[in-house]
N, C-alpha and C positions, 0 to 999 in steps of 0.2 A: 584187872583184866589179864588173862593169860596171853603170853606172847603170840601164840598161834592165832588166837581170836583177834588180837590187835592188828596183826599183819593182814588178816583177811579183811578187816574193816578198812584199813588204809588202802588196800588194793581196790576195794569197791568205791572208795571216795576219791581215788586218785584223779579220775577225769574231771570231776567238779573242782578239785583243788589245783588242777593244772600240773599234777605230778606225773612223771614218767612211770609207766607200768613195766618197762623192760627190766630185765635182770641186771643187777650190778655185776659187770664182768671184771671189775678191778681196774679198768682203764682210767687214767686221769682225765680231767676235763679236756675237751678237744683242743683248746688253745694251748694246753700244756703238753700235748702229745709230740713225741719226736717223729722225725720223718720215717724211721723204721716202724714205729708203732702205727702210723697212718697207713703205710704200705701193707702192713700185716692185716689190718682190719679190712681195708678195701679189697685186698687180694684174696681174702678167705674163700669166697665163692664168686666166680666170674663166668662170663660167657665165653665159650670156646668156639669150635668149628661150626660154621653154618651147615645145618643138615638138610636144607631144602633140596629135594631131588629135582632133576631136570624136568621130570613130569611125575605126577602122582599115579598110583595104580589105575590101570584102565586108560592110560594116556591123558588123564585129566590135568587141568592146569592149576586148579586151586583145591585145597583141602578145607572142608568145613567141619569143625569139631564143636558140637553143641553139648554143653554140660549143665548139670543141675546139682547144686550143693544142698543136700537134704538135711539142713540144719535142724528144722523143727524146733523142739523145746530146748535143745542143747545150749544155745547161746544164753538163754535166760537162766538155766540151771548153773552154767559156768559162773555167771556173775552173781549167783545167790538170789536171783529174783524168782520167788515161788508163788507170786500172785496168780490165782487161777485165770484172771483176765489175760495176763501176758502169756501164760502157758497155752491158752486157747489159740493164740495166733500161730503157735507152732503146730498144734493139733490140726489146724486148718490145712497145713502143708500136706499131710497124708490123707486126711479125711475127704477134703474137697478138691484141692489143687492137683494131687497126683493122678486121680482118674482122668481129669481133663488133659493133663500133660501126656499120659500114656496113650489116650485116644488120639491126640493130635499127632504124635509120632507114628502111630499105626496108620492114620489116614494118609500121611505123607510118605509112608514106607521107608523111614530113615531110622538109624540107630544112634543112640546117644550114650553118654557116660554120666553116671550118678555117683558123686562123691559123698560118702555116707559116714558121719560120725558113728562109732560103734554103739553108743547109747541109743541113737536113733534106730539102728538095726534091731537092738534088743526090745525097744518099745513097739516097733512095727515090723516084726519078722515077715508077716504075710505080704506087706508092701514090697519088701526086698525080694521075696520069691516071685512076685508078679513082674517086677522089673527084669529079673533074670530070665523068666519064662518067655519074655518078649524079645530076648536077644540083646539086651542092653548090657553095658559094662558096669560093674560095681568097683569103685576106687576108694582108697583110704582117705579119711578126712578127720583124723584125730579120734580120741576117745569120747570127750564131751565138749569138743570145740575149744579145747584148752589153748592158751597162748604159749607157744613153745619157748619164746624168749624169757618167760618167767620160770622155766623149769631147769632143774639141774640136768646134767647129761644122763644120769642113771634114771631119773624120773621120765624124761622124754623117751628114752629107749624102752622102758617098761611099758609106757602107754602105747607106743607105736606097735610093739609086739603084741600087746593085748588086743589092740584094735584089729591088727591083721588076723589074729586067731579067731576073733569074734565074727568078722565079716566072712571069713572062709567057712566057718561052721554054719552060719545062718544062710548064706547065699549059695553054698555048695560050689563056689568058684574061688580060685586063688587070686587075690588082688595083685596086679603087677605095677600099679601106679598110685601116686599120692598127690593130693592137693592139701597142703598144710592149712589148718584152720586160720582164717583171716589172712592167709598167705604169709604167715609169720614164720620167721626163721631164727633159730639160735645159731651160735657158732659151730655146733656139732650136728645140726639137722642133716646136712648132706652126708656126713660121716656115717650116720645111722642108716640113711637110705641106701648107701653102698653096702653096708653090712647085711642088710636085708635083701640085697640083690634085686632091687626093684628096677624095672625097665625104664620108668620115666617119672618125672616130677612135673607138676603144673602149678607153680606158685611164684615164679620169678618173673622179672619184667625188663630184662636187658635187651630184648629184641621183640619183633613180632613174628619172626621166622623161627622154626625149631633149631635148637643148637645143643651142642654137647656142653655139659656143665664141667667147669674146672674147679677143683677143690685144692686150695693151697698151691695153686700154680700147675697142678697136674690134671691131665684128662681123666675123667671118671667113667666114661662109657654110659653115663646116665643121660637120657634125652630130656631136654627141657621143652615143654610146650607152653610158651609164655602166656601170661595173663596180663590184664591191664584194667584199671578201674573204669576207664571209658567203656569197656566191654563187659561191665557187670551191672546187673539191674539194681543192686542195693543203693548205690550213690544217688540214683534218681528217684527211687520209690520208697526208700527206707523211712520208717516212722518211729519216733520215740517221744511219747507225750511228756516225758520228764526232762527233755533236753531240747536243743534247737534243731535237732534232726527232723526235717519235715519233707515230704514230697514237694519238689520244686519245679517240675517240668512235666509237660503233658506226654502221654504215651506216644502220640504220633510224632512228637519231636524226637523222642528216643529212637523210634523206628527210623526216622530220617538219618539220624546220626549213625546208627548201626548199618544202614544201607550204604552210606558213604564209606564206612570202614571196609565193608565187603567189596565195594567197587575197586578200591585201591589194592586190596589183597588179590583180587582177580586180575587187575592190570599187572601186578608184580609177580603173578604166578606163585603165590605164597600160601599162607595159612591164616585161617579165620577161626579164632577161638572165642566162644561166647560163654560167659558164666552167668547162670541164673539160679534162683532159689524158688522151689515150689510154693512156699508160703508168700512169695512176693509176685513172681511172674504169673502164678496160677489164678490170680483174680480176674474177673470177667473182662474188665477193660484192658487188661495187660496180655492175657493169653491171645487176644486178637492180634496184637502187634507181632507176637512170635509167629503166629500163623501166617501173617502177611510177609514177614521177613523170610521165612522158609520158602514160601511160594515165589517170592522175588528171586531168591538165589537159585531155585530150581528152574527158573525161566531162562537162565544163562547156560550156554554149552560148556561142558568140561568142568563141572562142579562135582567133587567127590565128597559126599556126606559120610563121615566115618566116626567110629568110636575113638576115644583118645588112644587106647592101646593099639588100634590099627594104624593110626597116624604115627605113633611112636615107632612102631616096627618098620614102617616105610622110611622114616627118617633115620633109624638106626642102621639101615642098610648102607647109608652113606659113610658110616664109620669104617667100613671094610674097603672103601675105595681110596 
């Protein structure tokens, strides 16, 4: 067996074998690391200045940023799963779920951000054009939902630039933000984000408020709009028939959890970021809870529904103060 084929086979088998899929960075085992090595690893990418404004645009007290990661077939393709059955789950995301989602956003009169792997954009260019035509944002989400921590620096840079060019060509807009696939970061992801002069990232979890990212101890000017697995639909509704991943909680229970998250964000005059996936949230029993959540948030005074780029620009204004 050729080395390349063997490596691919091992990567695909790694979860079942309990092996790490992260890149070998050359670091010794954690218990053998010196204090300087620990500090260097932990200090690579950190949270800096809190960028929450005293009030959001329009005098609003809380910003709500709803996002959709349009993964479709890319996660299956990334892992070498070419079964038509599995790929059809991804197709559902654009064929059935996306029209429901766009209609829901139209009905509520709000704008959202769609983070799109470039391969998804190439498979469904008309879907991308429909999203843009309605005034929503297109953000970067990798080439084929690759895992950045498995890539070399040059590979990651090439894929990010190719993703940027593809989205710009198909959408007719210039992406200004990124959500890394699976929220995965390599030691040089932020370095490349800075090179590309992106306005914001939405992949890290050091806070619930927007903050400036620090890279190797220095301010970057990059705005972070933090994510969290609690605020993602996949942990609740994900399904993999060949693993132990199964939906384990009812839609109404998830709605209750997200309402509570919003209530505290509202009380703290902060930020509410929700991550969903069309092929997951777009199912009939789940689109209902997104509808109810939006209606609940709209019932409160001082709620600003905005695209991620709009939130990032409002937060970036704090860098000049």
